[in-house]
C-alpha positions as CSV (number, residue, x, y, z in Angstrom):
1,W,0.0,0.0,0.0
2,I,1.0,3.6,-0.7
3,G,0.8,5.5,2.6
4,I,-2.3,7.8,2.8
5,D,0.0,10.7,3.9
6,S,2.0,10.3,0.8
7,V,-1.2,10.3,-1.4
8,L,-2.7,13.4,0.4
9,W,0.7,15.2,0.1
10,A,0.7,14.6,-3.7
11,V,-2.9,15.7,-4.0
12,R,-2.2,18.9,-2.2
13,L,1.0,19.8,-4.2
14,A,-1.0,19.2,-7.4
15,R,-3.9,21.5,-6.1
16,K,-1.2,24.3,-5.2
17,L,0.5,23.8,-8.6
18,M,-2.8,24.1,-10.4
19,L,-3.8,27.2,-8.4
20,W,-0.6,29.1,-8.8
21,T,-0.5,28.2,-12.6
22,T,-4.0,29.4,-12.9
23,A,-3.2,32.9,-10.9
24,S,0.0,33.2,-13.2
25,A,-2.2,32.9,-16.2
26,V,-4.8,35.3,-14.6
27,T,-2.0,37.9,-14.1
28,T,-0.7,37.5,-17.7
29,V,-4.2,38.0,-19.2
30,R,-4.8,41.0,-17.0
31,V,-1.5,42.6,-18.4
32,A,-2.3,41.9,-21.9
33,N,-6.0,42.7,-21.5
34,P,-6.5,45.1,-24.6
35,V,-5.3,42.6,-27.1
36,L,-7.0,39.5,-25.8
37,P,-10.4,38.2,-26.7
38,N,-13.4,38.8,-24.3
39,S,-13.5,35.1,-23.4
40,W,-10.0,35.3,-22.0
41,R,-10.9,38.2,-20.0
42,E,-14.0,36.8,-18.7
43,W,-12.0,33.6,-17.8
44,A,-9.4,35.7,-15.9
45,E,-12.1,37.5,-14.0
46,A,-13.8,34.1,-13.1
47,N,-10.5,32.9,-11.8
48,H,-9.1,36.0,-10.1
49,F,-9.3,34.2,-6.7
50,A,-6.7,31.6,-7.5
51,A,-3.7,33.2,-5.8
52,Q,-5.7,33.8,-2.8
53,Q,-6.8,30.3,-2.5
54,A,-3.3,29.1,-3.1
55,S,-2.1,31.2,-0.3
56,R,-4.9,30.0,2.0
57,M,-3.7,26.5,1.6
58,N,-0.9,27.3,3.9
59,L,-3.5,28.0,6.6
60,T,-5.6,24.9,6.3
61,K,-3.5,22.7,8.9
62,D,-4.0,25.6,11.4
63,W,-7.6,25.8,10.7
64,I,-8.1,22.0,11.3
65,D,-6.1,22.4,14.5
66,A,-8.2,25.1,15.9
67,L,-11.4,23.3,15.1
68,F,-10.2,20.3,16.9
69,D,-9.2,22.4,19.7
70,V,-12.4,24.2,20.1
71,H,-14.6,21.1,19.9
72,G,-12.2,19.2,22.3
73,H,-12.7,22.1,24.8
74,Q,-16.4,22.0,24.5
75,I,-16.5,18.1,25.0
76,F,-14.0,17.7,27.8
77,Q,-14.0,20.9,29.6
78,L,-17.4,22.3,29.0
79,G,-19.5,19.2,28.8
80,L,-21.8,20.7,26.2
81,F,-20.7,20.4,22.7
82,N,-22.0,20.8,19.1
83,G,-22.3,17.6,17.3
84,D,-22.8,18.8,13.9
85,P,-19.6,20.6,12.7
86,H,-20.0,19.9,9.2
87,P,-18.3,22.2,6.5
88,G,-21.6,24.1,5.9
89,N,-21.4,25.1,9.6
90,V,-17.8,26.4,9.3
91,I,-17.5,30.1,7.9
92,L,-14.6,31.9,6.9
93,N,-14.1,35.8,7.2
94,E,-12.1,36.5,3.9
95,E,-10.7,39.7,5.3
96,T,-9.0,38.1,8.3
97,N,-8.9,34.4,7.5
98,E,-10.5,33.7,10.7
99,L,-13.0,30.9,11.1
100,G,-16.5,31.1,12.6
101,L,-18.9,28.5,13.8
102,I,-22.6,28.4,13.2
103,D,-25.7,26.5,13.8
104,F,-25.6,25.0,17.4
105,G,-29.0,23.1,16.8
106,Q,-27.5,19.6,17.6
107,C,-25.7,20.0,20.9
108,K,-25.2,17.3,23.3
109,R,-24.4,17.4,27.2
110,L,-22.0,15.3,29.1
111,T,-21.9,14.7,32.7
112,E,-18.5,14.8,34.3
113,E,-18.3,11.0,34.7
114,E,-19.2,10.5,30.9
115,R,-16.5,13.1,30.1
116,Y,-13.9,11.1,32.1
117,K,-14.9,7.8,30.5
118,V,-14.7,9.3,26.9
119,A,-11.4,10.9,27.9
120,R,-10.1,7.4,29.1
121,L,-11.0,5.8,25.8
122,V,-9.5,8.7,23.4
123,L,-6.4,8.6,25.7
124,S,-6.0,4.8,25.5
125,V,-5.9,5.2,21.6
126,A,-3.7,8.3,21.7
127,N,-1.1,6.5,24.1
128,Q,-1.2,3.6,21.8
129,E,-2.4,1.1,24.7
130,S,-3.2,-2.6,24.3
131,N,-6.5,-4.0,23.0
132,E,-7.1,-5.1,26.4
133,Q,-6.9,-1.5,27.9
134,I,-8.6,0.0,25.0
135,A,-11.4,-2.6,25.3
136,T,-11.8,-1.9,29.0
137,A,-12.3,1.8,28.4
138,F,-14.8,1.0,25.7
139,R,-16.7,-1.5,28.1
140,D,-16.7,1.1,30.9
141,L,-18.9,3.4,28.6
142,G,-21.4,0.7,28.3
143,V,-20.5,-0.5,24.7
144,K,-21.8,-4.0,24.1
145,T,-20.9,-6.3,21.2
146,K,-22.3,-9.9,20.3
147,N,-19.1,-11.7,21.0
148,D,-17.3,-9.2,23.4
149,S,-14.1,-9.4,21.3
150,T,-11.2,-7.5,22.8
151,E,-9.4,-7.4,19.5
152,F,-12.5,-6.0,17.7
153,L,-12.9,-3.4,20.3
154,G,-9.3,-2.3,20.0
155,E,-9.3,-2.0,16.3
156,F,-12.7,-0.2,16.2
157,A,-11.4,2.5,18.8
158,R,-8.3,3.1,16.6
159,L,-10.4,3.4,13.5
160,M,-12.7,6.1,15.6
161,F,-10.0,8.0,17.2
162,G,-6.6,7.0,15.5
163,R,-5.0,8.1,12.3
164,F,-6.7,7.4,9.0
165,E,-4.5,4.5,7.5
166,S,-4.4,3.0,4.3
167,R,-5.6,-0.4,5.6
168,H,-9.0,1.4,6.5
169,M,-9.7,1.7,2.7
170,D,-9.2,-2.0,2.2
171,H,-12.5,-3.9,1.9
172,D,-11.1,-7.0,3.1
173,W,-9.9,-5.3,6.3
174,H,-13.4,-4.2,7.0
175,K,-14.9,-7.6,6.1
176,K,-12.4,-9.0,8.6
177,L,-13.5,-6.7,11.3
178,H,-17.2,-7.4,10.7
179,K,-16.7,-11.0,10.9
180,M,-14.8,-10.8,14.1
181,D,-17.7,-9.1,16.0
182,R,-20.6,-6.6,15.7
183,L,-22.0,-3.9,18.0
184,D,-25.2,-4.5,19.9
185,Y,-25.4,-1.3,21.8
186,F,-23.5,1.9,21.4
187,P,-24.2,4.7,23.9
188,K,-25.7,7.9,22.7
189,E,-23.1,10.1,24.4
190,L,-20.3,8.4,22.6
191,S,-22.2,8.4,19.3
192,M,-22.3,12.1,19.3
193,V,-18.7,12.3,20.4
194,Y,-17.7,10.0,17.5
195,R,-20.1,11.9,15.0
196,T,-18.2,15.2,16.0
197,S,-14.8,13.6,15.4
198,L,-15.8,11.9,12.3
199,L,-17.1,15.2,10.7
200,L,-13.9,17.1,11.7
201,R,-11.6,14.3,10.4
202,G,-13.7,14.3,7.1
203,L,-13.2,18.0,6.7
204,A,-9.4,17.5,7.4
205,I,-9.0,14.6,4.8
206,S,-11.0,16.7,2.2
207,L,-8.2,19.6,2.8
208,Q,-5.4,16.8,2.5
209,V,-4.8,17.0,6.3
210,N,-4.4,13.4,8.0
211,T,-4.8,13.8,11.8
212,A,-5.2,11.6,14.7
213,V,-8.3,12.6,16.8
214,G,-6.8,11.1,19.9
215,E,-3.5,13.3,19.6
216,Q,-5.8,16.3,18.7
217,W,-7.8,15.9,21.9
218,R,-4.9,14.7,24.1
219,T,-4.5,17.8,26.2
220,H,-8.3,18.3,26.8
221,A,-8.8,14.6,27.7
222,E,-5.9,14.6,30.0
223,A,-7.4,17.8,31.7
224,A,-10.8,15.9,31.9
225,E,-9.2,12.9,33.5
226,K,-7.1,14.7,36.0
227,E,-10.2,17.0,37.1
228,Y,-12.4,13.9,37.7
229,T,-9.9,11.8,39.5
230,S,-8.8,14.8,41.7
231,S,-12.5,15.3,42.7
232,S,-13.4,11.6,43.4
């Protein structure tokens, strides 16, 4: 398999080259404006934003980090988070390049204990703990499977909160996982956290940024764990 990070790097490079090539052509057309056909000038006007888009590609990693940071704070510190951070609910201030969040219609509350248990699961993945440790964190949240397979729970948690890997695109890998076990019960609080992470990671991948959810939320999860254990 070619590493997913290598593929994303190649796509990102190709997009940048395409945008800067378009920007260069737009500049050329504008300079030679009087002698060129109207169709060329119309094309240049329609693509005048290419240079700006290419420059903004340098900001996408920072934007993704900021989005994970905000939602990690909501989940683990506030216990009240927006479970619907799809791209349509993220807006960009084109003058300042700052992001804004809208539409908080699907919010979820977590108790202090729920935050702690979700934090333990996220940290077990981020810390690359064993299947047994990850499965224990999963079970503590009330997750139930048909066969109670420790390996299944470990792999499924890494799929949820680990880094996106090439094997995750392999149909045979998913078939093996489904044959191993299946979910019978998945708690709503964890479902909403997973939905949030899935939407944010999907947005990141669409911008050619591969990030591990557990790593992104490590600091917030550690703080939630510390707060809960110190108050217990």
